[in-house]
C-alpha positions as CSV (number, residue, x, y, z in Angstrom):
1,D,7.2,93.3,70.7
2,A,7.2,96.6,72.5
3,D,10.4,98.5,72.4
4,V,9.5,100.5,75.5
5,V,7.3,99.7,78.5
6,V,6.0,102.7,80.6
7,L,4.6,101.8,83.9
8,V,3.0,104.5,86.0
9,F,2.2,104.2,89.7
10,N,0.7,106.2,92.5
11,S,1.0,105.8,96.3
12,Q,-2.0,103.7,96.6
13,D,-0.7,101.1,94.1
14,V,1.3,99.6,97.0
15,N,-1.8,98.4,98.4
16,D,-3.9,97.7,95.2
17,V,-4.3,94.1,94.7
18,P,-7.2,92.9,92.6
19,T,-9.5,90.6,94.4
20,F,-11.5,89.6,91.2
21,A,-14.6,90.1,93.3
22,K,-17.9,90.2,91.4
23,V,-18.7,93.6,89.9
24,I,-21.5,92.7,87.7
25,G,-24.8,93.5,89.4
26,T,-23.4,96.4,91.3
27,K,-24.5,100.1,90.8
28,D,-21.8,100.9,88.3
29,Y,-21.9,97.6,86.3
30,P,-25.7,96.7,86.3
31,D,-26.8,93.1,85.3
32,H,-30.1,94.2,84.1
33,A,-31.6,97.1,81.8
34,P,-33.1,100.0,83.8
35,I,-36.7,100.3,84.0
36,S,-36.5,103.4,81.8
37,A,-34.0,106.0,80.5
38,L,-35.5,108.6,82.9
39,W,-35.4,106.1,85.9
40,E,-31.8,105.6,85.1
41,G,-30.9,109.3,84.9
42,V,-32.6,110.0,88.1
43,S,-31.4,107.1,90.2
44,H,-27.9,106.7,88.9
45,Y,-26.7,110.0,87.4
46,L,-28.7,112.7,89.1
47,P,-27.0,112.3,92.7
48,G,-23.5,112.8,91.3
49,I,-24.7,115.8,89.3
50,M,-26.4,117.5,92.3
51,A,-23.3,116.7,94.7
52,R,-21.2,118.7,92.2
53,F,-23.4,121.8,92.4
54,G,-25.0,121.4,95.9
55,S,-22.2,122.6,97.8
56,S,-19.1,125.0,97.4
57,D,-17.3,123.1,99.9
58,P,-14.8,120.7,98.3
59,K,-15.3,117.0,99.3
60,P,-12.7,115.7,101.8
61,L,-10.0,113.8,100.3
62,P,-9.7,110.1,100.8
63,V,-7.2,109.3,103.6
64,W,-4.7,106.6,103.0
65,P,-5.1,103.7,105.4
66,A,-2.8,104.0,108.3
67,I,-1.9,100.5,108.3
68,P,-1.9,99.0,104.8
69,D,-2.9,95.4,104.2
70,E,0.3,93.5,105.0
71,M,-0.2,90.8,102.5
72,A,-1.1,93.3,99.7
73,I,2.4,95.2,99.8
74,P,4.5,92.1,99.0
75,I,2.2,91.1,96.2
76,S,2.3,94.6,94.7
77,M,6.0,95.1,95.0
78,N,6.5,91.6,93.3
79,A,4.1,92.5,90.7
80,I,6.3,95.5,89.8
81,Q,9.4,93.5,89.8
82,N,7.7,90.8,87.6
83,M,6.6,93.5,85.1
84,V,10.0,94.8,84.8
85,Q,11.5,91.4,84.4
86,I,8.9,90.3,81.8
87,A,9.5,93.6,79.7
88,R,13.3,93.2,79.7
89,A,13.1,89.5,79.0
90,S,11.4,90.5,75.7
91,G,14.0,93.3,74.9
92,A,12.0,96.3,75.9
93,K,13.4,99.2,77.8
94,V,11.4,100.0,81.0
95,I,10.4,103.4,82.1
96,I,8.7,103.9,85.5
97,G,6.6,107.0,86.4
98,Q,5.4,108.0,89.9
99,H,2.2,110.1,89.9
100,V,1.5,111.9,93.1
101,E,-2.0,112.0,94.4
102,Q,-3.7,115.3,95.4
103,A,-3.5,114.5,99.0
104,D,0.3,114.1,98.5
105,L,0.3,117.8,97.7
106,L,-2.4,119.4,99.7
107,V,-2.9,117.7,103.0
108,P,0.2,118.1,105.0
109,A,-1.2,116.9,108.3
110,E,-2.1,113.6,106.6
111,R,1.0,113.4,104.4
112,A,2.9,111.4,107.1
113,L,0.4,108.5,106.1
114,L,0.9,108.8,102.4
115,P,4.7,108.4,101.8
116,I,4.8,104.6,102.6
117,G,3.3,103.9,99.1
118,H,5.4,106.3,97.3
119,D,8.6,105.3,99.1
120,L,8.1,101.4,98.7
121,I,7.4,101.9,95.0
122,L,10.5,104.2,94.7
123,W,12.7,101.6,96.6
124,T,11.3,98.7,94.4
125,S,11.8,100.6,91.2
126,R,15.3,101.5,92.0
127,N,16.1,97.9,93.1
128,C,14.9,96.9,89.6
129,G,17.4,99.5,88.3
130,V,15.1,102.1,87.1
131,E,14.9,105.6,88.3
132,P,11.3,106.7,88.3
133,I,10.3,109.8,86.6
134,Q,8.3,112.1,88.9
135,W,6.2,115.1,88.0
136,H,5.3,116.6,91.3
137,D,6.7,120.0,90.8
138,Q,4.8,120.4,87.4
139,F,1.5,119.4,89.1
140,V,2.1,122.0,91.9
141,A,3.0,124.7,89.5
142,A,-0.1,124.0,87.4
143,M,-2.2,124.3,90.5
144,Q,-0.6,127.5,91.5
145,A,-1.4,128.9,88.2
146,G,-5.1,128.1,88.7
147,Q,-5.2,125.0,86.5
148,K,-6.7,121.7,87.6
149,P,-4.4,118.7,86.8
150,Y,-6.7,116.3,88.8
151,R,-10.2,115.1,87.9
152,D,-10.7,113.7,91.3
153,Y,-8.2,113.0,94.3
154,M,-6.0,110.8,92.1
155,H,-6.7,110.7,88.4
156,P,-5.3,113.3,86.0
157,S,-7.3,115.6,84.0
158,A,-6.4,116.5,80.5
159,V,-4.1,119.2,82.0
160,G,-2.6,116.5,84.3
161,S,-2.3,114.0,81.3
162,R,-0.6,116.7,79.2
163,I,1.9,117.2,82.2
164,I,2.5,113.4,82.5
165,A,3.1,113.1,78.6
166,E,5.6,116.1,78.7
167,A,7.4,114.5,81.6
168,L,7.6,111.0,80.0
169,F,8.3,112.1,76.5
170,P,11.8,112.6,76.8
171,A,12.6,109.3,78.3
172,V,10.5,107.3,75.8
173,R,12.2,109.3,72.9
174,D,15.6,108.5,74.2
175,A,14.9,105.0,74.9
176,L,13.5,104.5,71.3
177,L,16.6,106.1,69.8
178,Q,19.0,103.6,71.7
179,P,20.0,100.5,70.0
180,T,17.7,97.4,70.9
181,T,19.0,94.2,72.1
182,R,16.1,92.0,71.3
183,P,16.4,88.3,72.5
184,T,16.9,85.9,69.8
185,T,14.7,82.9,69.4
186,A,15.8,79.5,68.4
187,G,15.7,79.0,64.6
188,S,16.0,82.7,63.9
């Protein structure tokens, strides 16, 4: 019964199709208790902590694959269209946001590889009749002001989340103030 559905995508979502591969039993999702809390701290958490403080050189940003998986792209684009259709069929208004990755902003030499995802999602959104909201300029301004809108190469920090919320808020507010056209069900 949502009145508004907000979908937020980044460039990599064009190629992000869950495989439902087993994750239980991996390092991040163990299937057994550690030998001890100390062992867990040393073997699991200490390497990440040491990596943060061990070098002043920033880690290289992940690079978008030059040739995305051809099967993943149509699956992802169809998923976007289906989400929009399902939301609208229930009477919800749809808002799409496009989140830029840090590599989109900082690595001009590799930028030629990145727009494929951004552009395909932009085209698909527009094809669904939704003009995506983007906050590229606000992220750049925050970075120029010495703020860190990213936690890592893609995910927003608290600063980035605030920027996204401020960019989306007017559209959500306006959508909520518009009259609704809920589908009627038989017998109502």
